[in-house]
N, C-alpha and C positions, 0 to 999 in steps of 0.2 A: 571656205575649205581650201587649205593649202595644197598645191600640186606643183610638179615641175615638168618641163618640156624639153628634154635633151634633144640636141640636134640630130636629125637623120632618122627619127623614128616616127611611127604613125601618130598623127594628130588625134587628140582626144577632144571631142566636142561636147559642150554642156547644153542641155535643153531644159527650159524651165516649165514647170507644171502650173496649173491655175492656182495652186496653193503656195506658189513661190518656192517650191522644193526643186531640186535639180536631179536630173539623171544624166549619165554620161555615155557617149557612144564612141566606138572605135572606128577609125577610117581605114583599118587594114583591109586588104583585098579579100573579101569573103570567098571568092572563087578559088583562092589558093588554099583555103582552109576546109571548105566543103565542096563536095561534088553534088550537083543538083540532079534530081530525077523528075518524075512525072508531076503534072499539075494536079493538085487535090481539089482546088476550087478557085473561082474568080469572083471578086467582089468589086464594089464601087471604087476602091482606092488601090487595088492591086490584085495579087494572087498569092496562093499558098502552094508551095512545092515540097516534095520530099527531098531529103538530103542526108548524106553520110559524111563523116569526117574523113579527110584524105589519109590521115595517119592512123585511123582506127575506125574501120567500117562496120564494126559489130552492131552499133545502134542506129536506128532510123529516126530522123528528126523531121519536124515540120517547120518550114521557114516561111514567115509571112513577108512578102516582098511588096513594099508600099511605094507607089509612084509619088515622088516629091511634088510634082506639078499638081497632082490631084488633092493633096492635103495642104497646099499653100494657104496660109492664113489659119490653118487648124493644127499647127504643130504642137500647141499646148495640149490638145486632145490626145494626140499620139503619145506625148510625153507622160500624160496621166496614165494611159494604159500600161506603158512600160514601168512606170513608178509603182503602180499597183501590183502588176505581175511579179516584179522583182522582190516584193515584200511578203508575198503569200507563200505559205509552206504548210500544205495539208494534203493528205493522201488522195483526196477527191477534187483537187484543183490542179489544172494543167500546170506543168512545171516550166518556168521560164529558164532559159540557159544563157543566151548571149544576145547582144544588139550591136549592129554595125550600120554605117551609112557610107554611101558613095556619092558621087556628084548628082546622080539621078534617083537613087532609091534609099529607103530605110529597110533594114532587114531585122526581123525579130525571130530568134531561134527558140523553139519550144519542143516539148515531147510530141511524138507522133502517136495518135490513137489509132489502133488497127481496126477497131470496131466501128459500128455505124452510130448514128445519132439515136436518141432515146426512142422515139416512136417508130423509127424504121427497124428497131431491134426486137419488136414484138414477135415471139415465135410464130412461124408460118401457119401452124394449125390453130392459132388463137386469133380472136378479133381484138383482144386487149390483154393487158397483163392480168394474171391471177392476183388475188389479194396478197398472197404470200410473196410473189415476185415483186409487186409494187412496194410492199413494206420493206423488203431487203434493199431495194434500190433507193427508195426515198429517204431512208434513215441516213444514208451516206450523203445524199445531195443536201438534205437539210443540215447535216453536220457541217458541210462545207460553207453553207450560207450563214449558219450561226457563227462560224469562225470568222468570216470576213466582216460580219457586223461587229464582232468583238474587236476587230482591228480598225473599226471606224470607216468601213467601206460598204457602199451600196452597189450592187451589180447593175440593176435597172433594166436588164434585158434577159431575164430568165425565161427560156422557152426550150422546146425539145431539141432544136437545132444547136443549142449551146450546151448540150450535155452529150458527151461522146463516151463510148465504152473503149477500154484499152484493148479489148479483144472482141472477137465475134460472139463470144459466149456472154450472155447477159449476167452471168455470175461473176464476170470480171469487174474491175473497178470502173464506175461511172466517173467522168471528170467534168467539172464545170469549166467552160472555156469562154473565150471572147469577152474580155473586159473593156472593150472599146467605149462603152457608154457608162462605165462605172465611175463613181465619184467618191471622194473622201469627205466625210462629214465629221463634225464635232459638236460640242454643246452649243456653240454660237450659231451654227447653221442648222441645228436640229429643227425639224418641222418647217423649214423655210425654203426647201428646194421647190423650184417652180417649173423647171424645164420639162416639157412634155416629151419624154423619150420612151422608146421601147416598142414592142410589137403589139398591135391593137387588141387582139383577143386575150392577151395576158396582162393588160394594163389594169391597175387597181383604180377604183373609183376616184380616189383623191388625186391620182396622177392626171386623170382627165380633168378634174376640177382645178388643179394647179398648185396645191400645197401638200407636200408629203414628206415622209421620212423613210427609214430603212424597212418599215413593215410593208412597203409596196412590194418588196421581194417575197414576203410571205404570201401575199395574195397570189402572185405569179406561181409560187410553188403549189398553192391550193388548186389553181386552174390546171396545173400540170398533173397533180395527183388525180383529180377528177377525170381528166382525159385518159390517164393510164388505166384506170379501173373500168371505164365503160366505153372508151374509144371516141368520145366527143366532148367538147368543152361545156362548161356550165352555162355560159352565156354566148349567144351568137345573134346575128342580124343580117338582113338582106343588104345592108350598106353600113358604112362606118358610123353614121349618125345613129342608126337604130341599134347597132352593137353597143355604142357608148351609153345610150339611154338604158339598155337592158342591164349593162354592168352596174350602172349607178342606182337603178330603181327596182329591177326585177328580183323577186324572191328566189332563193336557191331551192331547186326542186330535185328530189330523188325519185325519178319515175320508177314505179314498182317493177315494171317489165324488165328493166336493166339492173335494178339495185336490190332485188329480193334476196339474192344470195351473198350480198356484201354485208359485213358485220356492222352493228350499231356503233362500235368504236371508230371505225373508219368514217362513218357519216358524221359522228360527233366531232372528230378532228377537222373534217372539211368545213363544218359550220363555223368552227373557231378560226380557221385559216381564211375563210371567205366572208368574214364579218365585214360589212361595208364601213363600219367605223374603225379607223386605224387605231383609235385609242383602246377599243375593246378587243381588237384582233390579237391573237397570240403572237408572241415573238418567236423567232426561229428556235431559241433556246427552250421556250415553253413547249413548243411542238415536240421536241425530243423527249420531254417528260410525260407526254400523253400516253395513256394506257395502251393505245394501239401499237406503240413501239416497244412495249414491254412484253409483247407476245410473239411467238413464232408460229407460223401456219404450216401445218403438215397434214395432208389428207383431210383438210377441213377441221382439224382438231387444234385447239389452242394449247400450246405447250410453253411453259416458262423457259426463258433462254438459259443456256448453260455456257458460262464463260470460263475460259482457261487461258493461262498465259502461253500455253503451247509447250511448256517445258516439263509438265508433270509426267510421271510414268518413266519407263525405261528409255533412256536416250537412244536415238538411232545413230547410225554411223555419221550422219550429217549434223548431229546435235549432241556433241560431247560436252558442251559447256552449259551451265545453268545461266539463267538471266542475270543473277547476282554476280557470277564470275565474269560475264561479259562486261557488265557495267562497272564493276569494281576495278577491273584491270585496265580500264580505259584511262589514259593519261593525256593531258594536253601536250606535254613535251614541247617541241618547237612549235611556235605559232604558225609557221608556214606549213607544218605537217598537217594541221587540221584543214587548211585550205586544200592541200593535196588530196586528203581523204574525201572532202566534199566533191572534188572533181571526179574521183574514182566512183563514188556513189552515183553521181549524175550521169556517168557514162555507162552505167550498168543497165541492162534491160529490165523491164518491169517483172518478167517471169523470174529473174534471178533474185529479185528482192521480195517476191511474193510472201515467203515465209516470215520475214521480218515485218512486212507490212501487216500481216495478220496478227502477229504478236503485239505490235503497237496498238492496233484497234482493240484487241482483247484487254489490254491494260487500260486504255482510254474509255472507261466505263460510262462516262457522261457524254461521250461522242463530241467532245469540244475541239478535237484536233490537236490537243496538247496533253501531256502527261503531268499530273500534279504529284506533289509529295505523297498525298494520301493514296492516290491510285497506285503509285509505284510500291508503296509500303504494303498495300493489300496484295498486289501481285506477288511480291517477294514472300509474303507470309504463306500464300497458296502453294508455293513450291518448297516450303519448309525452311526458308531463310530466317535467321534470327537478327537480321540487320536492324539497327535502331533508327529512329527518325533522324537523329543527328548524322549517322553514317550515310543515310539516303540523301540528306541535304548536301553533304559533301560531294557525293557522287554527281548530283545534279549540277553543282557548281562547276565541277570538272568538265562535264559534258556541255554546259551552256556557254563557255567562253566564245566570244566573237571579236575578231580583230578590228572591224570597223564600227560596230555598235551603231548602226545607221541612225535610228531615231526611236521614239517611243513606240511606234507601230511595229517595228521589226526587232526590237531587242529580244533576243532569245531567252535571256535570263535576267530577271529583275532581282538584283542582290538585296538581301534584307538590310544590308548596311546603308544602301543608297536609295532604296525605293520601297514603297508600301505594296507594290504589286507582288502577287504570289510567285513562288518559285515554280517554273515549268520547264519541261523538255519539249522542244519543237520536233516535228516529224523527221526532218532531214538530219538533225543532230542525233536523234535516236538511231537512225540507220547507220550513220557514221560511227557511232560508238559501238554498235553491235556487229559490224563487219568483222569476219574472221580473217585477219591479215595473213595468217599462215596459209590460207587456202587461195586467196586472191592475188597475192604478191608474187607473180612470176616475173622473170626478168623482162619479158616482152611487154607485160602490162605496165611495169614501172617505166620502161623506156617510152612507151606511148604517152604516159602522163608527163614525163620529163619533157618530151617534145611539145606537149600542150603548152607548157609554161615557157618554152624556148621560142618565143614569138619572133625573135630576130633570126632564127634558124642558124645559130652559131655553134651548136652542140655544147653550149654552156649557158647557164642562167645568169643574167645580169639584172640590175635594178630596173633598167629600162624595159627589159623583157617581162619581168614580173608585173611592173606597172601596167603594161599593155594588156596582159592577161586579165587583170582586174577590170580594166576599162571595157573589155568585151562583155563583162557581166553587168555593165552599167555602173560600175563603182570606180571612184577616183580616190585613191589613198594618198595621204600626205607623204612627203619625203621622210618624215620622222617615223611613220609607221612602217614604211618599206624598209628603212634602215634597221628598225627594230627586228623585223623578221629576218633580214639578211644576216645580221650580225650573229645570230644563233648558229648559222651554218657556214658563215664566212668570217671567222674571227680575225683573219689577217687582212680583211677589207680589200681583197683583190678584185672584187666585183665580177668574179668568174667562178661559178659553182658547177663543177663537173658532175658527170653521171654517178661516179663512185661516191662523191660527197652527198649527192642527193639520196642514193640508196642507204648510206650510213645514217642520214637524218631520219629515214623511214624505218630504221631499225632492222634492215635486211642486208647489211654489208656482206659481200661475198655470196650473195644469192646465186644458186645454180640455175642455169638456163633450162627451162622445161620445154620451151619452144624455140625454134630457130627463126631468124628474121627474114622478112621478105626480100630485103636487099642489104648489101654490105654498108651502104651509106647511112642506113638508119642508126646503126650502133658503131661509133668510131672505135670501140674496143673489140669488136667482134669480127673475126675472119671466117665465120661460118658460111657455108654455101647457102644460096638463096632458096630455101625449101621451107614450106609450111606444112606441118604435120596435121 
C-alpha cells in the first residue's frame, strides 16, 4: 500500500496481524486531542478510561490504554483486535473510533457504554430476566454474532462481562465488546482452530477438546441465554476439571422447579444451541430463524411481531421526510464529504441516533446487520413508495461508495459488475445517508468537524492533515487517493482548504451562526464574544 511521509508531521506506524494484514496507528499526542476522566476498569495489560474530545466535549468515549511493556511479543494479538474492530459495523457491536501510540502506550478509542454488563443489569426485583426481556436482548446479541461470523470472525470470549448496555435501561442497545481473543477464519482454517481460549463456564466442548469453528460462539450464547432465564449456567463443577467433564458429557437438564413457566420454544432453542456436536449445533443465523424469535411476549401471551419502518402515518415535526425521500436525495458528491459525514455520525450521541437506529432495525427483517435490496424494497412499499428495484439498486450504489474499499471483509457495497456478492447497505452508511443535514449543520458543528481534520492546527486543511486524520482511524490512504479527494475541493492545488471552502463542499456556504463559539481562536473568521448559549 503506497503512502507518503511529509517532513514535520506525526509518524504513521504499521502493525501486522497474524493474517499478514496491516493496521496503522497515529503517533499524535492523544492528550492534546482528548481530555481523560475516570478509570472504568483495570486489566492485565492496562486500563480503560473515560475521555472527551477537547474541541467537542458533547460525546463521552472509552479509551483502552495498553502498556507496551505488558504486550511485548503479543503485538500481533493487539493488531488483530484493532483490525477486527475497525471492520465491524453493526448496531449491537461496540464502535471503534481511533488508535494512537506513544513511546509507552497504545490507545484504542471506542464508544462508551453508560449501562452495566448483561447479568448486572437484571432488574432489582427479579432473580433473572423474564422470557420476554431475554428474547428482546438475545435477538440483538445473536444478530451481532451472526454478523461477525458472516464477516469471517469468531469472537471466542462471549460472556456477560462482554455485553454492555448503552444505557442503564435494559431496553437500550446491548453491545458486544472486547474482541481481544477474536480471530479471523476462512475456508482454509475452518474446523482447524486449536487454541483453547475463553472463559471456562462458557467454553464449548470442542474448544476443550481442541478443534473448533465459529459455532463455539453459539454454544457460549446458549450458556448465556440459559443463565439469563434462570440465573445459573447449564453446567458447573467444583473445580475446572469437573466443569470441563460436565460440559463435555453431562446432559442438558431443565429442572422443573425453575423451568415450568418457560416456553417449550425457548427450551427447544437451547437444545439446538447447546448441542454437544458442533456439526449438529445451530449456526447463529439459524438461531435467528427459530420460532422463539418470531414471537413477542407480553403478559405471558404470544403475539406476532409488528414491524414498521417508522415512517407510516402522519409525520411529526421531527419527521417531515419519508424514507424514500431521505435515501433518494442522498448524493455522494465530493468523496471527502462522505468522510466528513461519517465523522459527524460518529460524534453524535446514541440517543440522537436512536430513531434512525430503530428504522434500520425495522428494515433489517432478517436481523443480519445489513439492509438488502429486498428488505429496502419491502420497507418502501410499506410506506407507499412505487420505487422500482432498479431505482433502489441505484440508491444503494450511491450510499455504498467507500474511498478506501479496505478488503473483502469490509467492502460496504459489492457491485454487481465486479462481484457476485449481494448489494447491501451497512449500518453506518445508512445513518450517514439519513442524517438531516438541515438540522445538524450549525456553524459551530461544522467548525468542530473542520478542526477534527485540521490535525496540524493551521486553520486550514492540507494533504498532510487529512492523511493524519485517516491514520487515527487505523487507515493509511495512498497519495493518489488523497489527491483525488483534495482535487474536488482544491482545484487550484494550493494544498490549503479554508473553512469557507469546507462549508461550500458540505453544501452549506453562507450558513448562519446559531451558536457562538467558546473562544475567538476557534474560528478565524469570527469576532463574536466568547459565550455559549
